[in-house]
Every structure is written in structure tokens, then in C-alpha cells.
C-alpha positions in Angstrom: 28.6 -1.8 11.9 26.0 0.6 10.4 24.7 -0.1 7.0 21.6 0.5 4.9 20.6 -1.8 2.1 20.4 1.2 -0.3 23.0 4.0 -0.1 21.7 7.2 1.2 23.7 8.9 -1.6 21.2 7.4 -4.1 18.4 9.5 -2.5 18.9 13.3 -3.1 16.8 14.4 -0.2 18.6 12.1 2.3 22.0 13.0 0.9 21.3 16.7 1.3 20.1 16.3 4.9 22.6 13.9 6.7 21.2 14.6 10.1 17.7 13.5 9.1 16.4 10.2 10.4 13.4 9.5 8.1 11.2 6.9 9.8 7.9 7.5 8.0 8.3 5.3 5.0 5.0 3.6 5.6 3.4 7.0 4.8 5.6 7.6 1.7 9.1 6.6 0.7 11.9 8.8 -0.3 12.8 8.7 -4.1 16.1 7.6 -5.5 17.8 9.7 -8.2 17.0 6.9 -10.7 13.3 7.6 -10.3 13.6 11.3 -10.5 15.8 11.0 -13.6 13.4 8.7 -15.3 10.6 11.2 -14.8 12.7 14.1 -16.0 14.0 12.2 -19.0 10.4 11.4 -20.1 9.5 15.0 -20.1 12.8 16.1 -21.7 13.0 13.4 -24.4 9.7 11.6 -24.9 6.9 14.0 -23.9 3.9 13.4 -26.1 0.4 12.1 -25.5 0.5 8.2 -25.6 -1.9 6.4 -28.0 -2.8 9.6 -29.8 -0.2 10.9 -32.1 0.8 9.4 -35.6 4.3 10.6 -35.2 7.5 9.2 -33.7 7.6 11.1 -30.4 4.1 9.9 -29.5 5.1 6.4 -30.4 8.1 6.7 -28.1 5.9 7.9 -25.3 3.5 5.0 -26.0 6.3 2.4 -25.9 7.6 3.8 -22.6 4.2 3.7 -21.1 3.6 0.1 -22.2 7.1 -1.0 -21.1 6.4 0.5 -17.7 3.3 -1.7 -17.4 5.2 -4.8 -18.4 8.0 -4.0 -15.8 5.5 -3.6 -13.0 3.6 -6.7 -14.1 6.8 -8.7 -13.8 7.5 -7.3 -10.4 4.2 -8.3 -8.9 4.0 -11.7 -10.7 1.4 -11.1 -13.3 2.0 -12.9 -16.6 -0.8 -11.0 -18.4 0.4 -7.4 -18.2 -3.0 -6.2 -19.6 -4.5 -7.1 -16.3 -2.4 -4.3 -14.6 -4.5 -1.1 -14.6 -2.9 2.2 -13.7 -4.8 4.2 -11.1 -3.9 7.2 -8.9 -3.1 4.8 -6.1 -4.6 2.1 -3.8 -7.6 4.3 -2.9 -8.7 4.8 -6.5 -8.1 1.1 -7.2 -10.4 0.1 -4.4 -13.1 2.6 -5.5 -12.8 1.3 -9.0 -13.7 -2.2 -7.8 -16.4 -1.0 -5.5 -18.0 1.2 -8.1 -17.6 -1.1 -11.1 -17.8 -4.7 -9.9 -19.6 -3.9 -6.7 -22.5 -2.0 -8.0 -23.0 -4.5 -10.8 -22.8 -7.6 -8.6 -23.8 -6.8 -5.0 -27.4 -6.5 -3.9 -29.5 -6.5 -0.8 -29.2 -9.8 1.1 -25.5 -10.2 0.1 -22.7 -9.9 2.7 -19.4 -8.0 2.3 -16.6 -9.0 4.7 -13.8 -6.7 5.8 -11.5 -6.8 8.8 -10.9 -4.5 11.7 -7.3 -4.2 10.6 -8.0 -2.3 7.4 -6.7 1.0 6.3 -9.7 3.3 5.4 -9.0 2.9 1.7 -9.9 -0.8 2.1 -12.8 -0.2 4.6 -14.8 2.9 3.6 -15.5 1.9 -0.1 -17.0 -1.4 1.1 -18.9 0.2 4.0 -20.4 2.6 1.5 -21.1 -0.1 -1.1 -23.1 -2.0 1.6 -25.1 1.2 2.4 -25.8 1.8 -1.2 -26.9 -1.7 -2.1 -28.5 -2.9 1.1 -25.9 -5.6 1.6 -24.7 -6.4 5.1 -21.2 -5.4 6.1 -19.5 -7.9 8.4 -16.3 -7.2 10.2 -13.7 -9.8 11.2 -12.2 -9.0 14.6 -8.6 -9.3 15.6 -6.5 -11.5 17.8 -5.0 -10.1 21.1 -1.9 -9.2 19.0 -3.7 -7.2 16.3 -3.6 -9.9 13.6 -6.7 -11.0 11.7 -8.5 -13.7 13.6 -8.6 -16.5 11.1 -11.0 -18.5 13.3 -13.5 -15.7 13.1 -12.9 -15.3 9.4 -13.9 -18.9 9.1 -17.1 -18.1 11.1 -18.0 -15.0 9.3 -17.5 -16.0 5.6 -20.5 -18.0 4.2 -22.3 -18.7 1.0 -23.9 -15.3 1.4 -20.5 -13.6 1.2 -20.1 -11.8 -2.1 -16.8 -10.0 -1.5 -14.0 -10.2 1.1 -11.6 -7.2 1.4 -8.5 -8.0 3.3 -5.1 -6.3 3.8 -1.8 -8.1 3.1 0.1 -5.9 5.6 -1.4 -3.5 8.1 -0.2 0.1 7.7 -0.9 0.8 11.4 0.8 -2.1 13.2 2.7 -3.9 10.5 0.9 -7.2 10.9 1.4 -9.5 7.9 -1.7 -11.4 7.0 -1.2 -15.2 6.4 -2.8 -14.6 3.0 -2.6 -18.2 1.7 -4.4 -19.5 4.8 -7.0 -16.7 4.7 -7.7 -17.3 1.0 -8.0 -21.1 1.6 -10.7 -20.4 4.3 -12.6 -18.0 2.0 -12.5 -20.3 -1.0 -13.7 -23.2 1.1 -16.7 -21.4 2.4 -17.8 -19.1 -0.4 -17.7 -18.0 -4.0 -16.7 -14.5 -2.9 -14.5 -12.2 -4.9 -11.3 -11.5 -2.9 -9.8 -8.0 -2.9 -6.4 -7.5 -1.3 -4.9 -4.2 -0.2 -1.2 -4.6 -1.0 -0.1 -1.0 -0.4 2.1 -1.9 2.6 3.2 -5.3 1.1 4.5 -4.7 -2.4 7.2 -2.3 -1.2 8.5 -4.7 1.5 7.8 -8.4 0.5 8.0 -10.5 -2.6 4.5 -10.6 -4.2 3.3 -13.0 -7.0 -0.3 -12.2 -7.9 -0.7 -15.2 -10.2 0.1 -17.6 -7.3 -2.2 -16.0 -4.7 -5.6 -17.3 -5.9 -7.2 -13.9 -5.4 -9.2 -11.7 -7.7 -7.9 -8.2 -7.2 -4.7 -6.7 -5.7 -4.1 -3.0 -5.3 -1.0 -0.9 -4.4 0.4 2.6 -4.6 3.7 3.7 -6.3 4.8 6.3 -3.8 5.3 3.8 -1.0 7.8 1.7 -3.1 10.2 4.5 -4.1 8.0 5.7 -6.9 6.2 9.0 -7.5 3.0 10.1 -5.8 -0.3 10.0 -7.8 0.1 6.6 -9.5 -0.6 3.0 -8.4 -2.1 -0.1 -9.8 -5.1 -2.4 -9.7 -4.3 -6.0 -10.7 -7.2 -8.2 -11.5 -8.1 -11.5 -13.1 -8.9 -11.0 -16.8 -12.1 -13.0 -16.7 -13.5 -10.6 -14.1 -12.1 -7.4 -15.5 -13.5 -8.1 -18.9 -17.1 -8.4 -17.5 -16.8 -5.1 -15.5 -18.2 -1.9 -16.8 -15.9 1.1 -17.1 -15.3 3.2 -14.0 -14.8 6.5 -15.7 -15.8 7.7 -19.2 -13.8 9.8 -21.7 -11.0 9.5 -24.1 -8.9 6.3 -24.8 -11.3 4.0 -22.9 -13.8 3.8 -25.9 -13.8 1.7 -29.0 -16.7 3.4 -30.9 -18.8 6.3 -29.9 -22.2 6.3 -31.6 -24.7 9.1 -31.1 -26.6 7.3 -28.3 -24.3 4.5 -27.3 -20.6 3.4 -27.0 -18.5 0.3 -27.1 -15.4 0.0 -24.9 -11.7 -0.5 -25.5 -9.9 -3.6 -24.5 -8.0 -4.2 -21.2 -6.4 -2.3 -19.6 -7.5 0.8 -21.5 -11.2 0.4 -20.6 -10.3 1.5 -17.1 -7.8 4.3 -18.0 -9.9 7.1 -19.2 -8.2 10.3 -20.3 -4.5 11.2 -20.9 -2.5 8.6 -18.9 0.0 9.6 -16.3 2.8 8.3 -18.4 5.7 10.1 -16.8 4.9 8.7 -13.4 4.3 5.2 -14.8 7.9 5.4 -16.2 9.1 6.7 -12.8 7.3 3.8 -11.1 8.9 1.3 -13.4 12.3 2.8 -12.5 11.5 2.3 -8.8 10.6 -1.3 -9.5 13.9 -1.9 -11.3 15.8 -0.3 -8.4 14.1 -2.6 -5.9 14.7 -5.6 -8.2 18.4 -4.8 -8.2 18.3 -4.8 -4.4 16.3 -8.0 -4.2 13.0 -8.2 -2.4 14.2 -11.0 -0.1 17.1 -8.7 0.9 14.6 -5.8 1.5 12.6 -8.0 3.8 15.7 -9.3 5.7 17.1 -5.8 6.1 13.9 -4.4 7.5 13.4 -7.3 9.8 17.0 -6.8 11.2 16.3 -3.1 12.0 12.9 -3.8 13.4 14.3 -6.4 15.8 17.0 -4.0 17.0 14.4 -1.1 17.4 11.9 -3.2 19.2 14.4 -4.6 21.7 15.6 -1.1 22.4 12.2 0.5 22.7 10.8 -2.3 24.9 13.7 -1.6 27.3 12.3 1.8 28.0 9.8 2.3 30.8 6.2 3.1 30.0 6.1 2.1 26.4 3.4 -0.1 24.8 4.2 -1.8 21.4 1.3 -2.9 19.2 1.1 -5.7 16.7 2.2 -9.3 16.6 5.7 -10.6 17.1 8.5 -9.0 15.0 8.7 -12.0 12.6 5.0 -11.5 11.7 5.4 -7.8 11.0 6.7 -5.6 8.2 9.2 -2.9 9.1 6.7 -1.0 11.3 7.1 -0.2 15.0 3.8 1.2 16.4 3.8 2.3 20.0 2.6 4.6 22.7 4.3 6.2 25.7 2.4 6.4 28.9 0.8 9.9 29.5 2.3 11.4 26.3 0.1 12.1 23.3 1.7 10.7 20.1 1.5 14.1 18.5 3.5 15.7 21.3 6.0 12.8 21.0 6.3 13.3 17.3 7.0 17.0 17.8 9.8 16.4 20.2 11.3 13.7 18.1 11.3 16.1 15.1 13.5 18.4 17.2 16.0 15.6 17.2 15.8 15.1 13.4 13.6 12.0 13.8 10.5 11.8 11.5 7.8 9.5 12.7 4.1 9.3 12.1 1.6 10.1 14.9 -2.2 9.7 14.6 -4.8 7.2 13.8 -3.0 6.2 10.5 -6.3 6.3 8.6 -7.3 3.2 10.6 -9.9 4.4 13.1 -11.7 1.1 13.4 -8.4 -0.4 14.5 -7.6 2.4 16.9 -11.0 1.9 18.6 -10.1 -1.8 19.1 -6.7 -0.8 20.6 -8.5 1.5 23.0 -6.4 4.5 21.8 -7.1 7.5 19.6 -3.6 7.4 18.1 -0.2 5.7 18.2 3.3 6.7 17.2 4.7 4.8 14.3 8.3 4.4 13.1 8.7 2.6 9.8 11.9 1.4 8.2 12.9 1.0 4.6 15.9 0.2 2.4 17.8 3.5 3.2 17.3 3.1 7.0 20.2 1.9 9.1 21.2 1.4 12.8 21.9 5.1 13.2 18.1 5.7 12.7 17.3 3.2 15.4 19.8 4.8 17.8 18.4 8.3 17.0 14.9 7.1 17.6 15.7 5.6 21.0 17.8 8.7 22.1 14.9 11.0 21.1 12.4 8.9 23.0 14.5 9.0 26.1 14.8 12.8 25.8 11.0 13.1 25.4 10.4 11.0 28.5 12.8 13.2 30.4 10.9 16.3 29.3 7.5 15.0 30.3 8.9 13.6 33.6 10.2 17.2 34.3 6.8 18.6 33.5 5.1 16.3 35.9 
């Protein structure tokens, strides 16, 4: 029996293209009508600049913006919603921490720890911070199954470590970091600030920031059914309050004197300029949609599809699958086909209506360690079903037949 967790009819793009097998949700998810309607409703019924107008329409926009923040805080387990800062996405959130906290607290002689599993958004900002400050960048290598090597993490982290940046889920191979164990290791060996990339975790797993014993957690809205161009940085209040603003302008100030300023309270200190209120409202609608499905059910659904897909793909000759065992992965199947470049593979699959990602997945340090320049990646989500798995396998067989004929 074929079933998706969320009806395809809830997603206008999927409903309008019944032959499409969208397996690139790790890049960006499709958007349900509930999200699209929320954004449109904001512009049709509440469009005004939040925090700025002394009239009812602006007050309505302000209330919707604040309600969106509270909804998202509840979803990621943050009791203090003022510790949820809206950003353009994970990348901006990481740059905020690197620029604000990093340049204030990191200096020559310190060490910054990242892992070889990281997406560029959680690698390059720390690499550049090290270059700018004279700190040493240390990289934790991986196990044979492309998971973070916790034994090496234990060896690398020391009293010199000022910050550890670590992914919760790999975008490239789907590996889920045993975060509690990693945090325990880091806390036992250092006073380092811990920054977690949750871009691939929040859409797929239950997350409760207040129980994680970490300092920062970042994620993007568009990967969890929300709009592009908005995401969140969650931080501990004590640290956020000590950090200088990341950008300067309207709304983030308290008083502007001729030659000095004082800053607004959290979270406004880090949200300079007119806020992206409509997309915040859209993101909150996405969160409510996922809450109605249940995140435990989201995880179970993706795992079921991933198990079927992996078993079917591994039965094909000449395929290599990357990442740890299925139970330790999110809904990501990363693979390569012998003698076929992933870009060629993706092009052929597209001719069968199957959308997958091919490339280095913005994780070039990881690709080097895999010994490849690119992989093919199929990623499942709430609207995926068994027909998507079957279409993927059928298209892979067709691609292999084409390249066998060419040989």
C-alpha cells in the first residue's frame, strides 16, 4: 500500500504535477497551501511595518510577527522565545555568531573545532574566523561510515578549545550526530561554546533546545515546509545579551546619540531593519503543519521509506551507498553509480520525472574524504511515498542500461 504522511493534495506544486517524484527535499522542501495562504493573508490583511506604526494595522502585523516567534520557539523547545532570532537562514545565523561572538571572544592561541562532516555554512565561517583572529582550526575526522568520530572529538577538544561547531544531521550523507554524547565529551574537556547546525535536523526530528546543553542552534525555514529567506538562530540568553549587534540600523537601537548608541533588548538587537514578517508568519504556519503531523511520525515515515529505498538500491549492481546504517540517518540516500557521473545520472533521472540532487552538496571537505567529487542524493519527506522509491529504482535501472549500451 502506498501512502505519504502528508497528502500530496496539500501541496499545490505536487498536486499540479502528479508524475513528478520530488526527491530533493534536503535542498528545499515543497510548500503546503497552508503556508502559501498564511503569507498571502499577511499581505492581504495585515501588511504594515511591525514595531513602527501607532495604528491598528501595524499593531496587527506586530502581533503576528511576535506570535510567529512564539510558535517557532515552542516547536524547537525554547521556553524563552526572545532567544529566537530571525535570520535569513542557517548561513546568516552562523555568520552572526562568527562575527559577533567570534570576533569578540576568539584570539590567537585559541582553537576552533569543526568536523569533516559539515556543510559549508558550518565550516567556512569558522575557517575564516580562525584566519582573521590567528586561532587554530582543528578538524574532527570521520568514522569509516561517515559519522563523526567521537573518539577523535575527545582527542581534539581541550582547554584551548574556544568553540565547537557541529552538525546535528549531515546534509550530504544523512548521518545523525549522537549529540548528547558529543556535548558530554565537549563539556567534560573544555569551556567551549557549542554551535549546532540544525538545518537538516529540525525538519525531520523532534528537537528541544533547552534540553541539549548547547549554546547556539541554527536552522532554515525553507527545508521544513516554510518559505525561503528566513531561518532562526537560537541562543542562550546569557550569551546573546553579551554579544554586540551583528548589523546596524533601525529597530535594533534603543537610543542614538550623536556619537554613540545603545542597543535594543533581545531579540531585536540582532534584527536590524524591517523584519521579514510575512515569511515569519509563513514559517509559523509550516511549524503548525508539522506539529499536526507529529515529528515522531515524520521520523518514522522517512525511516520506512529510506529502508525500502536502500534495500532496493543496494540490490542494483555497481552502486555505492554512503553514510552510516539506515537507523543512524535522516531520510537521505547518498550514492554513486560506477562509471557514471552524478550529474549525468541526475539528468537521466529527470527524464523519468525523478528529481534528485547531484554534486558536492556544499560539503567539499566531506567529498574529499569520500574520495569523490560528487554524489547523487535522494531525500525523502512527509509527502514522499513508495511510488517515489519505485520511480527512483526504475530510473536508475534505465540509466544503467543507457550507460551499458554506450560502453
